[in-house]
C-alpha positions as a printed NumPy array, in Angstrom:
array([[ 64.385, 125.13 ,  77.909],
       [ 65.977, 126.907,  80.901],
       [ 69.102, 124.727,  80.917],
       [ 72.077, 125.506,  78.721],
       [ 73.311, 123.397,  75.84 ],
       [ 76.933, 122.276,  75.612],
       [ 77.817, 125.135,  73.233],
       [ 76.472, 127.73 ,  75.662],
       [ 78.962, 126.904,  78.417],
       [ 82.353, 128.609,  78.605],
       [ 85.233, 127.7  ,  80.885],
       [ 85.296, 130.265,  83.676],
       [ 81.562, 130.978,  83.443],
       [ 80.192, 131.546,  86.956],
       [ 76.664, 131.204,  88.314],
       [ 75.293, 132.461,  91.632],
       [ 72.097, 130.465,  91.861],
       [ 69.029, 132.416,  92.981],
       [ 67.201, 129.499,  94.591],
       [ 68.103, 129.003,  98.28 ],
       [ 66.787, 126.267, 100.586],
       [ 66.389, 125.947, 104.351],
       [ 67.095, 122.403, 105.54 ],
       [ 64.479, 120.89 , 107.839],
       [ 64.543, 118.078, 110.356],
       [ 62.135, 116.192, 108.109],
       [ 64.608, 116.448, 105.208],
       [ 67.343, 114.888, 107.323],
       [ 65.249, 112.159, 108.946],
       [ 63.518, 111.101, 105.727],
       [ 66.677, 111.129, 103.638],
       [ 68.655, 109.207, 106.249],
       [ 65.984, 106.568, 106.731],
       [ 65.093, 106.247, 103.033],
       [ 68.756, 105.595, 102.249],
       [ 69.104, 103.099, 105.124],
       [ 71.607, 105.264, 107.015],
       [ 70.902, 104.684, 110.73 ],
       [ 73.879, 106.735, 111.957],
       [ 73.172, 108.209, 115.378],
       [ 74.926, 111.383, 114.197],
       [ 71.876, 112.072, 111.989],
       [ 68.997, 110.563, 113.956],
       [ 69.65 , 110.422, 117.708],
       [ 69.303, 113.822, 119.394],
       [ 70.374, 112.489, 122.805],
       [ 73.536, 110.913, 121.409],
       [ 74.292, 114.095, 119.47 ],
       [ 74.307, 116.115, 122.693],
       [ 77.598, 114.328, 123.441],
       [ 79.187, 115.303, 120.092],
       [ 81.068, 118.519, 119.282],
       [ 77.98 , 119.769, 117.396],
       [ 75.489, 119.213, 120.24 ],
       [ 72.73 , 118.32 , 117.808],
       [ 72.174, 116.06 , 114.804],
       [ 74.07 , 116.991, 111.664],
       [ 72.417, 116.742, 108.266],
       [ 73.289, 113.704, 106.181],
       [ 76.149, 114.741, 103.891],
       [ 74.718, 112.883, 100.892],
       [ 71.567, 115.016, 101.228],
       [ 73.79 , 118.094, 101.313],
       [ 75.56 , 116.98 ,  98.116],
       [ 72.239, 116.352,  96.387],
       [ 70.89 , 119.726,  97.482],
       [ 74.041, 121.468,  96.242],
       [ 73.545, 119.991,  92.783],
       [ 69.777, 120.513,  92.854],
       [ 70.117, 124.224,  93.612],
       [ 72.123, 124.614,  90.393],
       [ 69.846, 122.784,  87.972],
       [ 67.565, 125.582,  86.739],
       [ 70.492, 127.772,  85.66 ],
       [ 72.645, 125.08 ,  84.134],
       [ 71.312, 121.66 ,  83.185],
       [ 67.496, 121.643,  83.422],
       [ 66.322, 119.684,  80.381],
       [ 69.709, 119.727,  78.666],
       [ 71.68 , 117.098,  80.541],
       [ 71.801, 113.447,  79.559],
       [ 73.193, 112.429,  82.943],
       [ 75.84 , 112.878,  85.568],
       [ 79.097, 111.099,  84.81 ],
       [ 80.637, 111.464,  88.237],
       [ 81.605, 113.541,  91.211],
       [ 85.181, 114.176,  92.31 ],
       [ 86.799, 116.034,  95.172],
       [ 83.628, 115.953,  97.271],
       [ 84.249, 117.851, 100.511],
       [ 82.214, 118.911, 103.525],
       [ 84.33 , 121.494, 105.394],
       [ 81.564, 122.357, 107.888],
       [ 78.487, 120.486, 109.054],
       [ 75.004, 121.443, 107.931],
       [ 72.527, 121.712, 110.79 ],
       [ 68.742, 121.701, 110.741],
       [ 67.645, 125.275, 110.08 ],
       [ 70.635, 126.206, 107.919],
       [ 69.744, 127.928, 104.661],
       [ 71.964, 126.891, 101.772],
       [ 72.811, 128.66 ,  98.547],
       [ 75.024, 127.456,  95.715],
       [ 77.528, 128.736,  93.189],
       [ 78.827, 126.966,  90.106],
       [ 81.862, 127.603,  87.919],
       [ 82.509, 125.824,  84.634],
       [ 86.056, 124.444,  84.912],
       [ 86.288, 122.281,  81.771],
       [ 84.398, 121.224,  78.677],
       [ 85.123, 118.876,  75.818],
       [ 83.396, 117.103,  72.98 ],
       [ 82.179, 113.6  ,  73.726],
       [ 84.409, 110.973,  72.107],
       [ 81.578, 108.458,  71.744],
       [ 78.542, 110.66 ,  70.996],
       [ 78.362, 113.405,  68.392],
       [ 75.18 , 114.879,  69.931],
       [ 76.748, 115.825,  73.26 ],
       [ 79.74 , 117.058,  75.191],
       [ 81.085, 116.84 ,  78.718],
       [ 81.048, 119.852,  81.023],
       [ 82.805, 119.827,  84.396],
       [ 81.392, 122.088,  87.087],
       [ 83.017, 123.229,  90.323],
       [ 80.083, 123.522,  92.699],
       [ 80.01 , 125.022,  96.166],
       [ 77.324, 125.374,  98.846],
       [ 77.294, 128.052, 101.529],
       [ 75.178, 128.483, 104.647],
       [ 73.451, 131.674, 105.794],
       [ 76.744, 132.874, 107.329],
       [ 78.518, 132.482, 103.94 ],
       [ 80.549, 129.571, 105.322],
       [ 81.333, 126.912, 102.743],
       [ 79.631, 123.658, 103.751],
       [ 80.1  , 121.501, 100.625],
       [ 81.973, 121.394,  97.339],
       [ 82.495, 119.031,  94.454],
       [ 83.551, 118.778,  90.861],
       [ 80.709, 117.298,  88.798],
       [ 80.991, 116.019,  85.242],
       [ 77.775, 116.09 ,  83.212],
       [ 76.996, 114.788,  79.749],
       [ 75.298, 117.758,  78.08 ],
       [ 73.159, 117.849,  74.962],
       [ 74.354, 119.915,  72.028],
       [ 71.972, 122.45 ,  70.564],
       [ 69.543, 120.742,  68.164],
       [ 70.269, 121.281,  64.478],
       [ 68.107, 124.005,  62.921]])
């Protein structure tokens, strides 16, 4: 299992995730339309010429999902029971079609579950950066993590 169990996380542990991803126009159009978000800011190139960005910006919910997805193999692949929530979600810069994103994760808290003896809660500070190393997204994500199976 490539993901880590609850016991294998330490507060302060830092991951620079190796998987990077270039965002495409198809990503933005499909995600926006599949989630019923008709905002011109994502879908109307002519309208976007009148905005400060001059072109469509990528749906921020896609960016958040990509940020988390880029971290999965190193952290929670096969060892998480679910996300419990996101806090402090921020998008300091827009993501544009053609941007290549990378992610970093730091463990900021962990505690035993109060209702389940087979799991614990790990809180991650996650950040996404574009190809110019500009931060484009961040969040704190709480995940319910499996404990290592008994031998």
